[in-house]
Gaussian input, Z-matrix of N, CA and C with variables (Angstrom, degrees):
# hf/3-21g

backbone

0 1
 N
 C     1     B1
 C     2     B2     1     A1
 N     3     B3     2     A2     1     D1
 C     4     B4     3     A3     2     D2
 C     5     B5     4     A4     3     D3
 N     6     B6     5     A5     4     D4
 C     7     B7     6     A6     5     D5
 C     8     B8     7     A7     6     D6
 N     9     B9     8     A8     7     D7
 C    10    B10     9     A9     8     D8
 C    11    B11    10    A10     9     D9
 N    12    B12    11    A11    10    D10
 C    13    B13    12    A12    11    D11
 C    14    B14    13    A13    12    D12
 N    15    B15    14    A14    13    D13
 C    16    B16    15    A15    14    D14
 C    17    B17    16    A16    15    D15
 N    18    B18    17    A17    16    D16
 C    19    B19    18    A18    17    D17
 C    20    B20    19    A19    18    D18
 N    21    B21    20    A20    19    D19
 C    22    B22    21    A21    20    D20
 C    23    B23    22    A22    21    D21
 N    24    B24    23    A23    22    D22
 C    25    B25    24    A24    23    D23
 C    26    B26    25    A25    24    D24
 N    27    B27    26    A26    25    D25
 C    28    B28    27    A27    26    D26
 C    29    B29    28    A28    27    D27
 N    30    B30    29    A29    28    D28
 C    31    B31    30    A30    29    D29
 C    32    B32    31    A31    30    D30
 N    33    B33    32    A32    31    D31
 C    34    B34    33    A33    32    D32
 C    35    B35    34    A34    33    D33
 N    36    B36    35    A35    34    D34
 C    37    B37    36    A36    35    D35
 C    38    B38    37    A37    36    D36
 N    39    B39    38    A38    37    D37
 C    40    B40    39    A39    38    D38
 C    41    B41    40    A40    39    D39
 N    42    B42    41    A41    40    D40
 C    43    B43    42    A42    41    D41
 C    44    B44    43    A43    42    D42
 N    45    B45    44    A44    43    D43
 C    46    B46    45    A45    44    D44
 C    47    B47    46    A46    45    D45
 N    48    B48    47    A47    46    D46
 C    49    B49    48    A48    47    D47
 C    50    B50    49    A49    48    D48
 N    51    B51    50    A50    49    D49
 C    52    B52    51    A51    50    D50
 C    53    B53    52    A52    51    D51
 N    54    B54    53    A53    52    D52
 C    55    B55    54    A54    53    D53
 C    56    B56    55    A55    54    D54
 N    57    B57    56    A56    55    D55
 C    58    B58    57    A57    56    D56
 C    59    B59    58    A58    57    D57
 N    60    B60    59    A59    58    D58
 C    61    B61    60    A60    59    D59
 C    62    B62    61    A61    60    D60
 N    63    B63    62    A62    61    D61
 C    64    B64    63    A63    62    D62
 C    65    B65    64    A64    63    D63
 N    66    B66    65    A65    64    D64
 C    67    B67    66    A66    65    D65
 C    68    B68    67    A67    66    D66
 N    69    B69    68    A68    67    D67
 C    70    B70    69    A69    68    D68
 C    71    B71    70    A70    69    D69
 N    72    B72    71    A71    70    D70
 C    73    B73    72    A72    71    D71
 C    74    B74    73    A73    72    D72
 N    75    B75    74    A74    73    D73
 C    76    B76    75    A75    74    D74
 C    77    B77    76    A76    75    D75
 N    78    B78    77    A77    76    D76
 C    79    B79    78    A78    77    D77
 C    80    B80    79    A79    78    D78
 N    81    B81    80    A80    79    D79
 C    82    B82    81    A81    80    D80
 C    83    B83    82    A82    81    D81
 N    84    B84    83    A83    82    D82
 C    85    B85    84    A84    83    D83
 C    86    B86    85    A85    84    D84
 N    87    B87    86    A86    85    D85
 C    88    B88    87    A87    86    D86
 C    89    B89    88    A88    87    D87
 N    90    B90    89    A89    88    D88
 C    91    B91    90    A90    89    D89
 C    92    B92    91    A91    90    D90
 N    93    B93    92    A92    91    D91
 C    94    B94    93    A93    92    D92
 C    95    B95    94    A94    93    D93
 N    96    B96    95    A95    94    D94
 C    97    B97    96    A96    95    D95
 C    98    B98    97    A97    96    D96
 N    99    B99    98    A98    97    D97
 C   100   B100    99    A99    98    D98
 C   101   B101   100   A100    99    D99
 N   102   B102   101   A101   100   D100
 C   103   B103   102   A102   101   D101
 C   104   B104   103   A103   102   D102
 N   105   B105   104   A104   103   D103
 C   106   B106   105   A105   104   D104
 C   107   B107   106   A106   105   D105
 N   108   B108   107   A107   106   D106
 C   109   B109   108   A108   107   D107
 C   110   B110   109   A109   108   D108
 N   111   B111   110   A110   109   D109
 C   112   B112   111   A111   110   D110
 C   113   B113   112   A112   111   D111
 N   114   B114   113   A113   112   D112
 C   115   B115   114   A114   113   D113
 C   116   B116   115   A115   114   D114
 N   117   B117   116   A116   115   D115
 C   118   B118   117   A117   116   D116
 C   119   B119   118   A118   117   D117
 N   120   B120   119   A119   118   D118
 C   121   B121   120   A120   119   D119
 C   122   B122   121   A121   120   D120
 N   123   B123   122   A122   121   D121
 C   124   B124   123   A123   122   D122
 C   125   B125   124   A124   123   D123
 N   126   B126   125   A125   124   D124
 C   127   B127   126   A126   125   D125
 C   128   B128   127   A127   126   D126
 N   129   B129   128   A128   127   D127
 C   130   B130   129   A129   128   D128
 C   131   B131   130   A130   129   D129
 N   132   B132   131   A131   130   D130
 C   133   B133   132   A132   131   D131
 C   134   B134   133   A133   132   D132
 N   135   B135   134   A134   133   D133
 C   136   B136   135   A135   134   D134
 C   137   B137   136   A136   135   D135
 N   138   B138   137   A137   136   D136
 C   139   B139   138   A138   137   D137
 C   140   B140   139   A139   138   D138
 N   141   B141   140   A140   139   D139
 C   142   B142   141   A141   140   D140
 C   143   B143   142   A142   141   D141
 N   144   B144   143   A143   142   D142
 C   145   B145   144   A144   143   D143
 C   146   B146   145   A145   144   D144
 N   147   B147   146   A146   145   D145
 C   148   B148   147   A147   146   D146
 C   149   B149   148   A148   147   D147
 N   150   B150   149   A149   148   D148
 C   151   B151   150   A150   149   D149
 C   152   B152   151   A151   150   D150
 N   153   B153   152   A152   151   D151
 C   154   B154   153   A153   152   D152
 C   155   B155   154   A154   153   D153
 N   156   B156   155   A155   154   D154
 C   157   B157   156   A156   155   D155
 C   158   B158   157   A157   156   D156
 N   159   B159   158   A158   157   D157
 C   160   B160   159   A159   158   D158
 C   161   B161   160   A160   159   D159
 N   162   B162   161   A161   160   D160
 C   163   B163   162   A162   161   D161
 C   164   B164   163   A163   162   D162
 N   165   B165   164   A164   163   D163
 C   166   B166   165   A165   164   D164
 C   167   B167   166   A166   165   D165
 N   168   B168   167   A167   166   D166
 C   169   B169   168   A168   167   D167
 C   170   B170   169   A169   168   D168
 N   171   B171   170   A170   169   D169
 C   172   B172   171   A171   170   D170
 C   173   B173   172   A172   171   D171
 N   174   B174   173   A173   172   D172
 C   175   B175   174   A174   173   D173
 C   176   B176   175   A175   174   D174
 N   177   B177   176   A176   175   D175
 C   178   B178   177   A177   176   D176
 C   179   B179   178   A178   177   D177
 N   180   B180   179   A179   178   D178
 C   181   B181   180   A180   179   D179
 C   182   B182   181   A181   180   D180
 N   183   B183   182   A182   181   D181
 C   184   B184   183   A183   182   D182
 C   185   B185   184   A184   183   D183
 N   186   B186   185   A185   184   D184
 C   187   B187   186   A186   185   D185
 C   188   B188   187   A187   186   D186
 N   189   B189   188   A188   187   D187
 C   190   B190   189   A189   188   D188
 C   191   B191   190   A190   189   D189
 N   192   B192   191   A191   190   D190
 C   193   B193   192   A192   191   D191
 C   194   B194   193   A193   192   D192
 N   195   B195   194   A194   193   D193
 C   196   B196   195   A195   194   D194
 C   197   B197   196   A196   195   D195
 N   198   B198   197   A197   196   D196
 C   199   B199   198   A198   197   D197
 C   200   B200   199   A199   198   D198
 N   201   B201   200   A200   199   D199
 C   202   B202   201   A201   200   D200
 C   203   B203   202   A202   201   D201
 N   204   B204   203   A203   202   D202
 C   205   B205   204   A204   203   D203
 C   206   B206   205   A205   204   D204
 N   207   B207   206   A206   205   D205
 C   208   B208   207   A207   206   D206
 C   209   B209   208   A208   207   D207
 N   210   B210   209   A209   208   D208
 C   211   B211   210   A210   209   D209
 C   212   B212   211   A211   210   D210
 N   213   B213   212   A212   211   D211
 C   214   B214   213   A213   212   D212
 C   215   B215   214   A214   213   D213
 N   216   B216   215   A215   214   D214
 C   217   B217   216   A216   215   D215
 C   218   B218   217   A217   216   D216
 N   219   B219   218   A218   217   D217
 C   220   B220   219   A219   218   D218
 C   221   B221   220   A220   219   D219
 N   222   B222   221   A221   220   D220
 C   223   B223   222   A222   221   D221
 C   224   B224   223   A223   222   D222
 N   225   B225   224   A224   223   D223
 C   226   B226   225   A225   224   D224
 C   227   B227   226   A226   225   D225
 N   228   B228   227   A227   226   D226
 C   229   B229   228   A228   227   D227
 C   230   B230   229   A229   228   D228
 N   231   B231   230   A230   229   D229
 C   232   B232   231   A231   230   D230
 C   233   B233   232   A232   231   D231
 N   234   B234   233   A233   232   D232
 C   235   B235   234   A234   233   D233
 C   236   B236   235   A235   234   D234
 N   237   B237   236   A236   235   D235
 C   238   B238   237   A237   236   D236
 C   239   B239   238   A238   237   D237
 N   240   B240   239   A239   238   D238
 C   241   B241   240   A240   239   D239
 C   242   B242   241   A241   240   D240
 N   243   B243   242   A242   241   D241
 C   244   B244   243   A243   242   D242
 C   245   B245   244   A244   243   D243
 N   246   B246   245   A245   244   D244
 C   247   B247   246   A246   245   D245
 C   248   B248   247   A247   246   D246
 N   249   B249   248   A248   247   D247
 C   250   B250   249   A249   248   D248
 C   251   B251   250   A250   249   D249
 N   252   B252   251   A251   250   D250
 C   253   B253   252   A252   251   D251
 C   254   B254   253   A253   252   D252
 N   255   B255   254   A254   253   D253
 C   256   B256   255   A255   254   D254
 C   257   B257   256   A256   255   D255
 N   258   B258   257   A257   256   D256
 C   259   B259   258   A258   257   D257
 C   260   B260   259   A259   258   D258
 N   261   B261   260   A260   259   D259
 C   262   B262   261   A261   260   D260
 C   263   B263   262   A262   261   D261
 N   264   B264   263   A263   262   D262
 C   265   B265   264   A264   263   D263
 C   266   B266   265   A265   264   D264
 N   267   B267   266   A266   265   D265
 C   268   B268   267   A267   266   D266
 C   269   B269   268   A268   267   D267
 N   270   B270   269   A269   268   D268
 C   271   B271   270   A270   269   D269
 C   272   B272   271   A271   270   D270
 N   273   B273   272   A272   271   D271
 C   274   B274   273   A273   272   D272
 C   275   B275   274   A274   273   D273
 N   276   B276   275   A275   274   D274
 C   277   B277   276   A276   275   D275
 C   278   B278   277   A277   276   D276
 N   279   B279   278   A278   277   D277
 C   280   B280   279   A279   278   D278
 C   281   B281   280   A280   279   D279
 N   282   B282   281   A281   280   D280
 C   283   B283   282   A282   281   D281
 C   284   B284   283   A283   282   D282
 N   285   B285   284   A284   283   D283
 C   286   B286   285   A285   284   D284
 C   287   B287   286   A286   285   D285
 N   288   B288   287   A287   286   D286
 C   289   B289   288   A288   287   D287
 C   290   B290   289   A289   288   D288
 N   291   B291   290   A290   289   D289
 C   292   B292   291   A291   290   D290
 C   293   B293   292   A292   291   D291
 N   294   B294   293   A293   292   D292
 C   295   B295   294   A294   293   D293
 C   296   B296   295   A295   294   D294
 N   297   B297   296   A296   295   D295
 C   298   B298   297   A297   296   D296
 C   299   B299   298   A298   297   D297
 N   300   B300   299   A299   298   D298
 C   301   B301   300   A300   299   D299
 C   302   B302   301   A301   300   D300
 N   303   B303   302   A302   301   D301
 C   304   B304   303   A303   302   D302
 C   305   B305   304   A304   303   D303
 N   306   B306   305   A305   304   D304
 C   307   B307   306   A306   305   D305
 C   308   B308   307   A307   306   D306
 N   309   B309   308   A308   307   D307
 C   310   B310   309   A309   308   D308
 C   311   B311   310   A310   309   D309
 N   312   B312   311   A311   310   D310
 C   313   B313   312   A312   311   D311
 C   314   B314   313   A313   312   D312
 N   315   B315   314   A314   313   D313
 C   316   B316   315   A315   314   D314
 C   317   B317   316   A316   315   D315

   B1=1.4514
   B2=1.5282
   B3=1.3296
   B4=1.4471
   B5=1.5233
   B6=1.3160
   B7=1.4629
   B8=1.5185
   B9=1.3131
   B10=1.4628
   B11=1.5165
   B12=1.3271
   B13=1.4664
   B14=1.5237
   B15=1.3046
   B16=1.4539
   B17=1.5290
   B18=1.3333
   B19=1.4542
   B20=1.5258
   B21=1.3424
   B22=1.4649
   B23=1.5194
   B24=1.3292
   B25=1.4666
   B26=1.5229
   B27=1.3299
   B28=1.4600
   B29=1.5298
   B30=1.3250
   B31=1.4705
   B32=1.5283
   B33=1.3247
   B34=1.4571
   B35=1.5272
   B36=1.3299
   B37=1.4614
   B38=1.5329
   B39=1.3312
   B40=1.4693
   B41=1.5335
   B42=1.3394
   B43=1.4694
   B44=1.5392
   B45=1.3355
   B46=1.4680
   B47=1.5367
   B48=1.3279
   B49=1.4728
   B50=1.5289
   B51=1.3192
   B52=1.4674
   B53=1.5155
   B54=1.3303
   B55=1.4567
   B56=1.5291
   B57=1.3309
   B58=1.4593
   B59=1.5267
   B60=1.3290
   B61=1.4691
   B62=1.5294
   B63=1.3233
   B64=1.4729
   B65=1.5247
   B66=1.3282
   B67=1.4698
   B68=1.5137
   B69=1.3289
   B70=1.4616
   B71=1.5111
   B72=1.3348
   B73=1.4706
   B74=1.5242
   B75=1.3481
   B76=1.4569
   B77=1.5224
   B78=1.3350
   B79=1.4600
   B80=1.5160
   B81=1.3223
   B82=1.4547
   B83=1.5146
   B84=1.3375
   B85=1.4608
   B86=1.5239
   B87=1.3285
   B88=1.4679
   B89=1.5219
   B90=1.3278
   B91=1.4643
   B92=1.5123
   B93=1.3269
   B94=1.4494
   B95=1.5256
   B96=1.3210
   B97=1.4465
   B98=1.5288
   B99=1.3365
   B100=1.4591
   B101=1.5223
   B102=1.3129
   B103=1.4654
   B104=1.5334
   B105=1.3125
   B106=1.4450
   B107=1.5331
   B108=1.2885
   B109=1.4570
   B110=1.5201
   B111=1.3440
   B112=1.4606
   B113=1.5160
   B114=1.3113
   B115=1.4637
   B116=1.5187
   B117=1.3418
   B118=1.4472
   B119=1.5304
   B120=1.3150
   B121=1.4635
   B122=1.5171
   B123=1.3209
   B124=1.4646
   B125=1.5136
   B126=1.3109
   B127=1.4685
   B128=1.5341
   B129=1.3310
   B130=1.4562
   B131=1.5284
   B132=1.3246
   B133=1.4678
   B134=1.5292
   B135=1.3114
   B136=1.4600
   B137=1.5097
   B138=1.3184
   B139=1.4626
   B140=1.5298
   B141=1.2949
   B142=1.4624
   B143=1.5240
   B144=1.3321
   B145=1.4623
   B146=1.5205
   B147=1.3227
   B148=1.4557
   B149=1.5225
   B150=1.3146
   B151=1.4584
   B152=1.5308
   B153=1.3122
   B154=1.4484
   B155=1.5258
   B156=1.3420
   B157=1.4662
   B158=1.5198
   B159=1.3242
   B160=1.4452
   B161=1.5188
   B162=1.3326
   B163=1.4642
   B164=1.5233
   B165=1.3166
   B166=1.4598
   B167=1.5205
   B168=1.3333
   B169=1.4632
   B170=1.5240
   B171=1.3252
   B172=1.4603
   B173=1.5325
   B174=1.3233
   B175=1.4723
   B176=1.5174
   B177=1.3275
   B178=1.4644
   B179=1.5236
   B180=1.3232
   B181=1.4773
   B182=1.5305
   B183=1.3319
   B184=1.4638
   B185=1.5254
   B186=1.3201
   B187=1.4659
   B188=1.5278
   B189=1.3168
   B190=1.4693
   B191=1.5187
   B192=1.3368
   B193=1.4682
   B194=1.5288
   B195=1.3169
   B196=1.4643
   B197=1.5280
   B198=1.3195
   B199=1.4637
   B200=1.5333
   B201=1.3434
   B202=1.4729
   B203=1.5144
   B204=1.3321
   B205=1.4590
   B206=1.5242
   B207=1.3207
   B208=1.4600
   B209=1.5275
   B210=1.3229
   B211=1.4704
   B212=1.5234
   B213=1.3091
   B214=1.4747
   B215=1.5346
   B216=1.3300
   B217=1.4718
   B218=1.5346
   B219=1.3150
   B220=1.4644
   B221=1.5146
   B222=1.3202
   B223=1.4634
   B224=1.5337
   B225=1.3321
   B226=1.4646
   B227=1.5248
   B228=1.3347
   B229=1.4688
   B230=1.5316
   B231=1.3305
   B232=1.4721
   B233=1.5363
   B234=1.3245
   B235=1.4786
   B236=1.5222
   B237=1.3195
   B238=1.4616
   B239=1.5168
   B240=1.3252
   B241=1.4679
   B242=1.5162
   B243=1.3255
   B244=1.4545
   B245=1.5218
   B246=1.3144
   B247=1.4486
   B248=1.5291
   B249=1.3244
   B250=1.4543
   B251=1.5252
   B252=1.3165
   B253=1.4614
   B254=1.5223
   B255=1.3144
   B256=1.4600
   B257=1.5245
   B258=1.3162
   B259=1.4626
   B260=1.5327
   B261=1.3257
   B262=1.4651
   B263=1.5219
   B264=1.3135
   B265=1.4653
   B266=1.5229
   B267=1.3226
   B268=1.4603
   B269=1.5240
   B270=1.3194
   B271=1.4635
   B272=1.5308
   B273=1.3302
   B274=1.4677
   B275=1.5238
   B276=1.3339
   B277=1.4701
   B278=1.5391
   B279=1.3103
   B280=1.4620
   B281=1.5220
   B282=1.3271
   B283=1.4741
   B284=1.5169
   B285=1.3244
   B286=1.4761
   B287=1.5382
   B288=1.3268
   B289=1.4717
   B290=1.5354
   B291=1.3157
   B292=1.4672
   B293=1.5249
   B294=1.3187
   B295=1.4702
   B296=1.5346
   B297=1.3151
   B298=1.4663
   B299=1.5259
   B300=1.3222
   B301=1.4622
   B302=1.5212
   B303=1.3069
   B304=1.4671
   B305=1.5177
   B306=1.3356
   B307=1.4555
   B308=1.5281
   B309=1.3258
   B310=1.4547
   B311=1.5192
   B312=1.3374
   B313=1.4667
   B314=1.5340
   B315=1.3140
   B316=1.4749
   B317=1.5008
   A1=109.28
   A2=114.81
   A3=121.31
   A4=108.70
   A5=115.84
   A6=121.86
   A7=106.57
   A8=116.91
   A9=122.00
   A10=107.42
   A11=115.53
   A12=121.85
   A13=109.99
   A14=116.60
   A15=122.07
   A16=108.61
   A17=115.39
   A18=121.06
   A19=110.08
   A20=115.19
   A21=120.48
   A22=108.93
   A23=115.65
   A24=119.54
   A25=111.03
   A26=117.29
   A27=122.26
   A28=111.60
   A29=115.45
   A30=119.17
   A31=110.80
   A32=117.28
   A33=121.10
   A34=111.85
   A35=117.38
   A36=120.70
   A37=110.02
   A38=116.75
   A39=120.21
   A40=110.88
   A41=116.51
   A42=120.44
   A43=109.81
   A44=117.01
   A45=120.93
   A46=111.05
   A47=116.82
   A48=120.68
   A49=109.68
   A50=117.03
   A51=121.38
   A52=111.75
   A53=117.16
   A54=120.51
   A55=112.44
   A56=117.08
   A57=120.50
   A58=110.61
   A59=116.61
   A60=120.03
   A61=111.50
   A62=116.51
   A63=119.46
   A64=111.34
   A65=117.77
   A66=120.69
   A67=112.45
   A68=118.19
   A69=121.79
   A70=112.41
   A71=116.84
   A72=123.21
   A73=112.18
   A74=116.26
   A75=121.66
   A76=110.55
   A77=116.83
   A78=122.75
   A79=108.22
   A80=115.38
   A81=119.93
   A82=111.63
   A83=115.56
   A84=121.29
   A85=107.90
   A86=116.02
   A87=120.83
   A88=107.70
   A89=115.90
   A90=120.62
   A91=107.34
   A92=115.97
   A93=122.19
   A94=106.84
   A95=116.20
   A96=121.19
   A97=107.40
   A98=117.51
   A99=120.70
   A100=112.88
   A101=114.80
   A102=124.54
   A103=113.84
   A104=116.34
   A105=120.81
   A106=108.06
   A107=118.29
   A108=121.77
   A109=108.50
   A110=116.04
   A111=121.78
   A112=110.60
   A113=115.48
   A114=122.16
   A115=106.57
   A116=115.38
   A117=119.27
   A118=108.79
   A119=115.28
   A120=120.81
   A121=109.21
   A122=115.67
   A123=122.28
   A124=108.10
   A125=116.22
   A126=121.34
   A127=112.04
   A128=116.03
   A129=120.61
   A130=116.31
   A131=116.93
   A132=118.24
   A133=110.26
   A134=115.84
   A135=120.81
   A136=108.90
   A137=115.16
   A138=122.87
   A139=108.59
   A140=117.08
   A141=121.83
   A142=108.62
   A143=115.60
   A144=119.36
   A145=109.98
   A146=114.81
   A147=121.07
   A148=107.62
   A149=115.35
   A150=119.39
   A151=110.01
   A152=113.73
   A153=123.41
   A154=105.89
   A155=117.06
   A156=121.03
   A157=109.69
   A158=115.48
   A159=121.47
   A160=109.30
   A161=116.57
   A162=123.24
   A163=105.39
   A164=115.68
   A165=123.37
   A166=109.46
   A167=117.03
   A168=122.00
   A169=108.55
   A170=116.38
   A171=120.86
   A172=109.24
   A173=116.37
   A174=121.02
   A175=109.59
   A176=116.20
   A177=120.63
   A178=111.03
   A179=117.78
   A180=121.43
   A181=112.56
   A182=117.12
   A183=121.40
   A184=113.31
   A185=116.92
   A186=121.09
   A187=112.06
   A188=118.65
   A189=121.17
   A190=111.13
   A191=117.95
   A192=121.91
   A193=110.53
   A194=116.69
   A195=120.88
   A196=109.61
   A197=117.95
   A198=121.36
   A199=110.14
   A200=117.38
   A201=120.71
   A202=111.84
   A203=116.99
   A204=121.50
   A205=110.69
   A206=116.82
   A207=120.10
   A208=109.44
   A209=117.77
   A210=120.68
   A211=111.53
   A212=116.93
   A213=121.23
   A214=111.69
   A215=117.20
   A216=121.37
   A217=114.48
   A218=117.71
   A219=121.43
   A220=111.13
   A221=116.95
   A222=120.91
   A223=113.90
   A224=118.42
   A225=121.52
   A226=109.23
   A227=117.15
   A228=121.31
   A229=110.95
   A230=116.00
   A231=121.74
   A232=107.11
   A233=116.78
   A234=118.29
   A235=112.24
   A236=114.71
   A237=119.79
   A238=107.16
   A239=116.22
   A240=121.67
   A241=105.21
   A242=116.50
   A243=120.88
   A244=109.84
   A245=116.07
   A246=121.69
   A247=109.55
   A248=114.94
   A249=122.23
   A250=106.74
   A251=116.25
   A252=119.70
   A253=109.18
   A254=116.00
   A255=120.80
   A256=109.01
   A257=116.02
   A258=119.15
   A259=111.97
   A260=116.30
   A261=120.42
   A262=108.60
   A263=116.10
   A264=122.67
   A265=107.45
   A266=117.03
   A267=120.73
   A268=109.88
   A269=117.31
   A270=122.67
   A271=112.09
   A272=117.76
   A273=120.18
   A274=111.08
   A275=116.34
   A276=120.37
   A277=109.91
   A278=117.16
   A279=121.10
   A280=111.29
   A281=117.44
   A282=121.37
   A283=110.93
   A284=115.67
   A285=120.04
   A286=110.54
   A287=117.00
   A288=121.01
   A289=109.42
   A290=116.16
   A291=120.28
   A292=112.45
   A293=116.94
   A294=120.38
   A295=110.90
   A296=117.05
   A297=121.61
   A298=111.66
   A299=117.07
   A300=121.16
   A301=114.66
   A302=118.54
   A303=121.47
   A304=114.16
   A305=118.76
   A306=121.37
   A307=112.13
   A308=118.04
   A309=121.20
   A310=113.57
   A311=116.48
   A312=120.59
   A313=111.94
   A314=117.62
   A315=120.34
   A316=111.57
   D1=139.78
   D2=172.66
   D3=-126.00
   D4=162.01
   D5=175.30
   D6=-120.74
   D7=126.34
   D8=177.34
   D9=-106.26
   D10=132.42
   D11=-176.12
   D12=-113.05
   D13=137.51
   D14=171.87
   D15=-146.97
   D16=156.69
   D17=178.50
   D18=-135.21
   D19=156.65
   D20=178.82
   D21=-160.71
   D22=158.52
   D23=173.99
   D24=-92.18
   D25=2.73
   D26=-178.29
   D27=-109.27
   D28=111.68
   D29=175.52
   D30=-62.26
   D31=-36.83
   D32=179.78
   D33=-63.16
   D34=-44.98
   D35=179.03
   D36=-61.41
   D37=-41.98
   D38=-178.61
   D39=-67.68
   D40=-37.52
   D41=177.71
   D42=-66.02
   D43=-43.43
   D44=179.26
   D45=-63.05
   D46=-43.13
   D47=178.65
   D48=-63.33
   D49=-47.74
   D50=-179.59
   D51=-58.30
   D52=-51.39
   D53=-177.82
   D54=-62.91
   D55=-39.84
   D56=179.02
   D57=-64.48
   D58=-46.43
   D59=-179.42
   D60=-60.90
   D61=-42.53
   D62=-179.29
   D63=-71.37
   D64=-42.28
   D65=179.87
   D66=-63.62
   D67=-35.45
   D68=179.67
   D69=-86.44
   D70=-0.76
   D71=-177.98
   D72=61.21
   D73=32.54
   D74=173.35
   D75=-84.64
   D76=-16.19
   D77=178.25
   D78=-137.91
   D79=144.89
   D80=176.12
   D81=-91.27
   D82=-27.78
   D83=-177.13
   D84=-156.71
   D85=142.56
   D86=174.44
   D87=-131.57
   D88=121.99
   D89=173.16
   D90=-88.52
   D91=130.29
   D92=179.40
   D93=-110.52
   D94=115.16
   D95=-178.06
   D96=-108.55
   D97=105.28
   D98=-174.25
   D99=-84.84
   D100=165.13
   D101=169.55
   D102=52.88
   D103=37.47
   D104=174.24
   D105=-79.75
   D106=144.96
   D107=178.39
   D108=-100.87
   D109=128.93
   D110=179.10
   D111=-121.18
   D112=144.53
   D113=172.95
   D114=-126.33
   D115=135.96
   D116=-177.13
   D117=-157.67
   D118=166.60
   D119=178.22
   D120=-94.46
   D121=127.11
   D122=177.99
   D123=-138.39
   D124=126.07
   D125=-179.06
   D126=53.54
   D127=38.36
   D128=174.97
   D129=80.73
   D130=5.66
   D131=179.28
   D132=-132.72
   D133=158.18
   D134=179.10
   D135=-81.89
   D136=128.00
   D137=-179.07
   D138=-119.52
   D139=144.83
   D140=176.17
   D141=-124.34
   D142=135.50
   D143=178.95
   D144=-149.22
   D145=162.62
   D146=172.54
   D147=-90.10
   D148=134.62
   D149=-179.95
   D150=-134.70
   D151=166.23
   D152=173.90
   D153=-110.10
   D154=137.20
   D155=176.68
   D156=-110.76
   D157=137.10
   D158=171.85
   D159=-109.66
   D160=134.29
   D161=170.17
   D162=-115.53
   D163=110.10
   D164=-170.37
   D165=-104.44
   D166=117.57
   D167=-179.52
   D168=-91.50
   D169=121.78
   D170=-176.00
   D171=-153.77
   D172=-169.75
   D173=177.88
   D174=-115.13
   D175=161.00
   D176=178.68
   D177=-59.23
   D178=-33.19
   D179=179.10
   D180=-60.82
   D181=-27.82
   D182=-176.11
   D183=-104.23
   D184=2.68
   D185=-176.23
   D186=-55.99
   D187=-46.38
   D188=-178.65
   D189=-63.16
   D190=-37.98
   D191=178.26
   D192=-64.38
   D193=-40.49
   D194=179.07
   D195=-65.49
   D196=-45.65
   D197=179.74
   D198=-59.54
   D199=-46.22
   D200=-179.95
   D201=-61.54
   D202=-41.09
   D203=179.93
   D204=-64.62
   D205=-44.67
   D206=179.65
   D207=-61.49
   D208=-48.05
   D209=-178.28
   D210=-61.38
   D211=-36.64
   D212=-178.47
   D213=-69.21
   D214=-39.22
   D215=-171.77
   D216=-102.32
   D217=-8.28
   D218=-175.64
   D219=-74.02
   D220=148.51
   D221=179.77
   D222=-90.27
   D223=-7.64
   D224=177.71
   D225=-91.02
   D226=146.68
   D227=174.36
   D228=-64.76
   D229=-39.90
   D230=179.17
   D231=-128.90
   D232=87.36
   D233=-179.60
   D234=-77.19
   D235=151.73
   D236=170.14
   D237=-72.27
   D238=124.45
   D239=172.32
   D240=-138.39
   D241=111.99
   D242=-178.64
   D243=-129.36
   D244=146.42
   D245=178.00
   D246=-105.87
   D247=129.19
   D248=177.09
   D249=-107.69
   D250=118.41
   D251=178.58
   D252=-84.52
   D253=139.54
   D254=179.40
   D255=-100.78
   D256=137.91
   D257=179.45
   D258=-98.56
   D259=-28.05
   D260=178.61
   D261=-138.98
   D262=131.86
   D263=178.13
   D264=-139.36
   D265=134.48
   D266=176.76
   D267=-53.19
   D268=134.11
   D269=-174.90
   D270=-59.03
   D271=-42.14
   D272=-179.44
   D273=-66.66
   D274=-40.13
   D275=178.40
   D276=-65.97
   D277=-43.19
   D278=179.21
   D279=-62.49
   D280=-39.28
   D281=174.77
   D282=-58.92
   D283=-46.15
   D284=179.73
   D285=-61.82
   D286=-44.11
   D287=177.95
   D288=-56.93
   D289=-51.94
   D290=-176.54
   D291=-62.36
   D292=-41.11
   D293=177.54
   D294=-64.77
   D295=-38.81
   D296=-178.74
   D297=-67.67
   D298=-28.47
   D299=-175.75
   D300=-93.53
   D301=-6.15
   D302=-175.47
   D303=-50.76
   D304=-45.37
   D305=-177.85
   D306=-67.04
   D307=-30.59
   D308=-179.96
   D309=-70.69
   D310=-19.34
   D311=-177.62
   D312=-87.47
   D313=-8.64
   D314=-176.29
   D315=-87.20

């Protein structure tokens, strides 16, 4: 299991990404963390904005599909898309993840 993280200032973009990933079985679960505050450098200055974070639970086999989906539906020109590798996952939870993703791998 891996976790893919992305952020955006658009709730609509995050909802569209989440629903597409779940409907296509590219993700078993997506945590939506609203109203996060981000600070970053843009055009040489520090900018602050409210963003939504997605934590997408999936498998390495589906990682490329998740990245493509995010890039297609995201509202940023260059979205943050990072993969977090997990070293330990509860066996029952991992079974559920794998069963949930079976259709997305076909």
